[in-house]
Each structure stands twice: as structure tokens, then as C-alpha cells.
N, C-alpha and C positions, 0 to 999 in steps of 0.2 A: 955487258954492263955499259960499254961505251955507246952503243945504239940506244940504250934507254936514256942515257944522259943527253944525247943528241936530239932525241925526240922532245924531251922535257925542255931543252933549251929553245928548240923551235917553237913549242907551245908558249913559252914565256914570252919570246919575242913577238909572236903573233898577238898575244893579249896586250902587250905594250903598244904595238903599232895601232891596234883597234882603239885603245884608250886614247892614244894621241889623236887619231882621226875624229873621234867623238868630241874630244875637247876643242879641236879646231873648228868642227862644224857648229858646235854650240856657241863659239865665239864670233861666228859669222851669221847668226840668225838675223833676218831681215823682215821687218813688218812694215810694208808699204800700204798706206790707207789713202784712198782718193775718194772723196764724196761724189755721188752721181745720182741725184735724186731731184724731185720737185718739192714744193712747199705749199702749205695752205694759204689762202688769202685771210689775213686777220679780220675778224668780225668786230669791227669798231666803227664808231661814227667818224666818217672821213672829214679831215679839215678841208676848207675851201681853197687852200693853197695849191698852186701849180708849181711843181718843183722839178728842176733839172738835177739828175743824179750823176755825179762825175765818178765813173769807174776807172780807177787808175790801174796801170799794169802791176803795181805792187799788190793791190788787192786781189785782182783776178789771178795773179801768179803766186798767192801766198802758200807756202809750204813750210811747215815746222819739222825740222830734223833734230834728232837727239839720239844719243847712245846711252842706253841704260842696262847695266849688268851684262855687258858683252853682246848686247842685241841692239841693232840699229832700228830706229823708228822714224817714219816719214809720214806726216799727216797732211794731206793736201785738202785744204778747205776752200782755196781760191776759186776753183773751177765752178763751184755752184753759186758764187756771190751774185752774179747777174740774176739767176733764177730767184734767188732769195729776196733780192731787192725789188724785182718785178712784182712778186706777190705782195711783199711789204707795202709798196707804193700803191698798188691796186686798192688796198684796204685803208691806207692812211691818208691819201691825198686826192684831191679832185682830178688832177691829171699829172702825168709825169712824162719825162723823156730822159734818155740816157745820152751822156756826151763824154768825151775824153778830155776836155779842156775846162779850166777854170777861166771863164770870160764872160763878159756881159751877155746877158740872155733876155729872151722875151718872156720867160717865165718869172714867177714871183721871187724865186731864190735858187741858190745852188746848195746841194747837199753832198759832201764829200766823206764817204765812209772809208775807214781804214781799220785794219786789225793791228792793234799796238802790241798784243801779247797773246801767247797761247801756251798753256801748260797742261800736262796730263799725268795721270797716275794709273798704275795697274794694281790688281788685288796683291800681286806678289810684293810690291813696294809698300802698300799701306796696310796689309794683312786684313783687308776687309773683303766684302763680296763684290765690290763694285769697281768697274772701270770708270774713271772720271776725267772730264776735260773742262778746263777753265779757259775762258777768252775774255779779252778786253777790247771792245770796239771804241774807236774815237771818231766822232762826227764833227767835222769842220763846217761851219755854217756861214754862208755868203749871202748877201743881198743880190738883187737882180743886176747890180752894176759891178759884181764880182768883188765887193768890199767885205773882208772877213769880219764878221760880227762876234764870233766866239766859238768855243768847241764844248763838246758834251762827251764825257766818258761814260760807257755802258758796259757793265760786267755781264757776263753770261756763263751759265753752267749747265753741264749735262752729265749724266751718269747712266750706267747700264750694268745690270746684274750678271755676274759671270755665269751663273747657272743657265742662262739663256743663250750663251754663245760658246763656241767651240775653241776659240783661240783669242790671242791678244788683238789680232788685226780685226776680227769681227766685233769684239767688244768695244774697241776704241772707235771703230766706224760709228757704232750706235751712239756712243757717248758724244762724239764730235757732232753728229746730226742733232742730238738733243740740245747741244749747246747753241748751234745756229738757230734752232727753233726757239729756244729761250730768249735769244736776243731779239728776235722778230716780235715775240709776245711782249717783252719788257718795253720795246720801242713803242709799240702800238698802244700800250696802256699808259705810258708816261710822257709821250712827246709833247702833249699839249700843256703839261704842267711843269716840266723841268725848266728852271729859270732861263738857261741860254736858249732853248727852244721857243719859250713864250716870247722872248724879244725878237727872235727871227721871224716867228709867225706874225708878230704884230707890225713888222716892217713891209709886209706884202704890199706891192704897188699895183697900179692898173697897167699892166704891160700890154703889148701888141697882141693880136689874136693868136691862139696856139697854131692856127693853120699855117702861119708863117714859118713854123719850125718844122724842119724836114726830118729830124731824127727822133720823133715822138715814138715812145714805146707802144707797142700793141697790147 
């Protein structure tokens, strides 16, 4: 009888240990998403403006981290921002260059993009079929003398159906990618009509030839 009790006790202890391990492992789930892709060039009528795009360390290093229901999420969208703005500028402007500084330039103006906010949701949170990502970009607009003319906030949204993806990381990757593409599309369609950008575009001066600028984007 005592042997039977000992075996039963050991089995119970084993089940408790297994349950504890499962609980700990579920509490340490990690979802690391890092975008790594190229983007299409927008098919729009390009402005005649020549623009210097300021890529800050904050933009290129942007990572959103959040804990949701005992799981850690990290969404890195910063690493693709140069590629994104390269393609965007190729479609939207007559010429462009990248720089790290807000300073007087031989180009018509300076465009400084920032990611002001990123939010996401999983199907488990919203009880829908979609992974969703919301982003808010802020564009600071400077003339060629580095005088701030204004700012423009641009929201972006992306979603991905969970039926097409095997886990949260894959679904959120697709949704974040869709949000970046949405920003590029909305910028291309609206940048000539949005009031802050209309003023910025209208202030374009007649600068020195672009050949003098050594950091022109290819």
C-alpha cells in the first residue's frame, strides 16, 4: 500500500512540476519582429522639388516594445526606413539626398520624418481575424536655410489575416509591413495638397546645382 502511495505522490509531484514549467514558459513567450524588405516606387507625378531627407538615429533605430498577456513583443521598423524613404523619394521628388543633420542645404528643402507612435493588436486581443498595426508619422518641414516651416502628421494602418500566418510574429510582421506601405501611399497621394506641405513646396528656392552635394542618394 505504501508503495502505491509513493508512486501516486511522485506522479502528482511530476504533474505539478510540469504545470509549473508550462506556466513559466508561457509567461516568457517572446515575439521579435524585424522588418527586412524593399518597397515599390510610388507611381505618382513627381514634384519638381529637390529634397534633402534627414534620417535621424531615432528613426532608423525605432523599435516598439510591449508586454501583452505575459508575452513580450518587439517590433523593429526602424531598420527599413532608409529603404522606404528611398523609394518614396524616387517617386515623389525630382531629386533627393540623405543627410544626418538639419542644416542649410543646396537642395530646396529638408524633410525630417519621425515615427511618433506605434500600436498593435493581435486576434487574441480583439477577437477578430486580424493582426493590426497603427503608426503615426510626423514630418518636420524646413526650407533650404534650415528654418522650420511646420509639421505634418500622417497616420498609417496595416492588417493581416491570421488565416495566412502561423503565429503572432509572422502576422505582426505582415501588418507592420502593410502599415509602412500605407504611409508611403498616403504620402504620395496627399503631399501636394496637405496645407503644411503646400507651403513647404511653394517656398522652393533656386539653389546651387545638385552636383555640389556629395551625399546624393542613388
